[in-house]
C-alpha positions as CSV (number, residue, x, y, z in Angstrom):
1,X,38.1,34.7,9.2
2,X,36.1,31.6,10.7
3,X,33.3,33.5,11.2
4,X,33.5,35.5,8.2
5,X,33.8,31.8,6.0
6,X,31.1,30.4,8.1
7,X,28.8,32.9,7.6
8,X,29.7,33.2,3.4
9,X,29.3,29.1,3.8
10,X,25.7,29.6,5.0
11,X,24.7,32.1,2.3
12,X,25.7,29.7,-0.1
13,X,24.0,27.0,0.8
14,X,20.5,29.2,1.3
15,X,21.0,30.3,-2.0
16,X,21.6,26.9,-3.4
17,X,18.7,25.6,-1.5
18,X,16.6,28.1,-2.9
19,X,17.8,27.9,-6.6
20,X,16.6,24.1,-5.4
21,X,13.1,24.7,-5.0
22,X,12.4,26.8,-7.9
23,X,10.5,25.2,-11.0
24,X,11.4,25.2,-14.4
25,X,10.1,23.1,-15.9
26,X,5.8,21.9,-15.8
27,X,5.8,19.1,-18.4
28,X,5.4,16.5,-16.0
29,X,2.9,18.5,-13.6
30,X,-0.2,16.7,-12.3
31,X,-3.6,17.8,-14.0
32,X,-6.1,20.1,-11.9
33,X,-8.5,16.8,-11.4
34,X,-5.2,14.5,-10.4
35,X,-4.5,17.0,-7.7
36,X,-8.4,17.5,-6.7
37,X,-8.6,13.5,-6.5
38,X,-4.9,12.9,-4.4
39,X,-4.8,13.9,-0.9
40,X,-2.6,16.8,0.3
41,X,0.7,15.6,1.4
42,X,2.1,16.7,5.0
43,X,3.7,20.0,4.6
44,X,6.5,19.4,6.5
45,X,7.7,16.4,4.6
46,X,8.6,18.4,1.5
47,X,11.8,18.8,3.1
48,X,14.7,18.2,0.6
49,X,15.5,14.3,0.7
50,X,18.6,12.6,-0.3
51,X,16.5,10.6,-2.9
52,X,14.8,12.2,-6.0
53,X,11.5,10.7,-5.6
54,X,9.8,12.2,-8.9
55,X,12.1,9.8,-10.7
56,X,11.0,6.4,-11.6
57,X,13.7,4.1,-9.7
58,X,13.7,5.9,-6.5
59,X,9.7,6.2,-6.3
60,X,9.3,2.5,-6.9
61,X,12.3,1.6,-4.2
62,X,10.2,3.9,-1.2
63,X,7.4,2.7,-2.7
64,X,7.7,-1.1,-3.0
65,X,9.8,-0.5,0.5
66,X,6.9,0.4,2.0
67,X,4.5,-2.0,1.2
68,X,6.6,-4.8,2.2
69,X,7.2,-3.4,5.6
70,X,3.5,-2.4,6.1
71,X,3.0,-6.4,5.4
72,X,5.8,-7.7,7.9
73,X,4.7,-4.9,9.9
74,X,1.0,-6.6,10.0
75,X,2.1,-9.8,10.4
76,X,3.8,-9.0,13.6
77,X,0.4,-7.7,14.3
78,X,-1.3,-10.9,13.8
79,X,1.0,-12.6,16.6
80,X,1.6,-9.9,19.0
81,X,-1.4,-7.5,19.0
82,X,-4.1,-7.5,21.9
83,X,-6.5,-5.3,20.1
84,X,-9.3,-6.6,18.2
85,X,-9.6,-3.9,16.2
86,X,-5.7,-3.5,15.4
87,X,-5.3,-7.3,14.7
88,X,-8.3,-6.3,12.3
89,X,-6.2,-3.2,11.1
90,X,-3.2,-5.3,10.5
91,X,-5.0,-7.9,8.6
92,X,-6.3,-5.5,6.3
93,X,-3.1,-4.0,5.7
94,X,-2.0,-7.2,4.6
95,X,-4.6,-7.0,2.1
96,X,-3.9,-3.7,1.0
97,X,-0.5,-3.4,0.6
98,X,-0.2,-6.9,-1.4
99,X,-2.6,-5.3,-3.9
100,X,-0.2,-1.8,-4.1
101,X,2.6,-3.7,-4.8
102,X,0.9,-6.1,-7.8
103,X,-0.3,-2.4,-8.7
104,X,3.1,-1.0,-8.9
105,X,4.4,-4.1,-10.8
106,X,1.6,-3.7,-13.2
107,X,2.3,-0.1,-13.5
108,X,5.9,-0.9,-14.5
109,X,5.1,-3.0,-17.0
110,X,2.6,-1.0,-18.5
111,X,5.3,1.7,-18.6
112,X,7.8,-0.3,-20.2
113,X,10.5,0.2,-18.1
114,X,12.0,-3.2,-18.1
115,X,15.0,-1.8,-15.7
116,X,12.9,-0.8,-12.9
117,X,13.0,-3.5,-10.3
118,X,10.9,-3.9,-6.8
119,X,13.8,-4.0,-3.8
120,X,13.4,-8.0,-2.3
121,X,14.6,-7.0,1.1
122,X,13.6,-4.1,3.8
123,X,16.2,-0.6,3.3
124,X,17.9,-0.7,7.0
125,X,16.3,2.1,8.4
126,X,12.5,0.1,7.9
127,X,14.1,-3.2,9.0
128,X,15.3,-1.4,12.2
129,X,11.8,0.0,13.0
130,X,10.6,-3.5,12.3
131,X,12.8,-4.6,14.8
132,X,12.2,-2.3,17.0
133,X,8.5,-2.9,16.5
134,X,9.3,-6.4,17.6
135,X,10.6,-5.5,21.0
136,X,7.8,-2.6,22.3
137,X,6.2,-3.4,25.9
138,X,2.9,-2.1,24.3
139,X,3.0,-3.6,20.6
140,X,0.1,-2.1,19.8
141,X,0.6,0.7,20.8
142,X,3.7,1.3,19.0
143,X,2.3,-0.5,15.8
144,X,-0.6,2.4,15.8
145,X,2.0,4.8,16.1
146,X,4.2,3.2,13.5
147,X,1.4,2.5,11.1
148,X,0.8,6.6,11.7
149,X,4.0,7.5,10.6
150,X,4.2,5.1,7.7
151,X,1.3,6.1,5.9
152,X,2.2,9.6,6.3
153,X,5.4,9.2,4.5
154,X,4.3,6.4,2.3
155,X,1.1,9.2,1.1
156,X,3.9,12.1,0.7
157,X,6.0,9.8,-2.0
158,X,2.7,9.2,-3.6
159,X,1.7,12.5,-3.7
160,X,4.5,13.9,-4.7
161,X,4.9,11.7,-7.5
162,X,1.5,11.9,-9.0
163,X,2.5,16.1,-9.5
164,X,6.1,15.6,-10.3
165,X,6.5,12.1,-11.4
166,X,8.5,10.6,-15.0
167,X,7.0,8.1,-15.7
168,X,3.0,8.6,-17.0
169,X,1.8,4.8,-15.9
170,X,3.4,5.3,-12.5
171,X,2.3,8.9,-12.4
172,X,-1.1,7.4,-12.7
173,X,-0.6,4.1,-10.1
174,X,0.7,7.0,-7.6
175,X,-2.1,9.2,-8.0
176,X,-4.8,6.7,-7.9
177,X,-2.6,5.1,-4.9
178,X,-3.0,8.1,-2.8
179,X,-6.4,8.4,-1.8
180,X,-6.2,4.9,-0.4
181,X,-3.5,5.5,1.6
182,X,-5.4,8.8,3.1
183,X,-8.0,6.1,4.1
184,X,-5.7,3.7,5.9
185,X,-4.0,7.0,7.6
186,X,-6.9,8.3,8.9
187,X,-8.1,4.9,10.7
188,X,-4.9,4.5,11.7
189,X,-5.0,7.9,13.4
190,X,-8.6,6.7,15.0
191,X,-7.3,3.3,16.0
192,X,-3.9,4.9,17.6
193,X,-5.6,7.5,19.7
194,X,-8.3,5.0,20.8
195,X,-5.5,2.1,21.8
196,X,-4.2,2.4,25.4
C-alpha cells in the first residue's frame, strides 16, 4: 500500500512539474533582437526554483544581492589575493558591479515601481559563501572558482528576466546587462584556469 502511495505521489509531482513548465502567455517574451543580444543562460539553471525570477521583486532582490556579493568578495580579494591578475579582476568587479547596481536603481525609478527596494544586507547563503571565502587556504583559486559560479548564476537570472520579466524598464536593464556579465564570466573562467 505504501509503495502504491509513493508511486501515485511521484506521478502527481511529475504531472505538476510538467504543467508548471507550460507557457500560456507570451506577452512578456523578449523580442528576437533582445534574445540575440543576450547570452544563453545555463541550461542546468532552468530547474524550478522557489522564487519567481520573472517577477520584479524577486529579480531585483537577486540582482542586487549578486552585485553586493561581487563587491564584498572583491574587497576581500584586494587584501587577500596574491596574483596581480586576480587583484585587477577584483578591482574591475567593484567598478562594474557598483555601476550595475546604479543601473538597476535607475531602471526601478524609470519603471515607477516605488515599492521595489534593493536589499541592504546579503542573504544568508551569500554571506556564508563570503565567510567561507575569507577562510580559504588558496584564496586566489577559491575566489576565481567563486567568481565563475557567481557570474553564471547572475547571468542565468538576468537572461530569464530579460526574456520573461514583468516590468519593461527592468527587463530592458536585464537584457542590456547580461552581455557584460557574460564577459565577466568568460574572463573569470580564463583567470581561474590560469591560477594555481
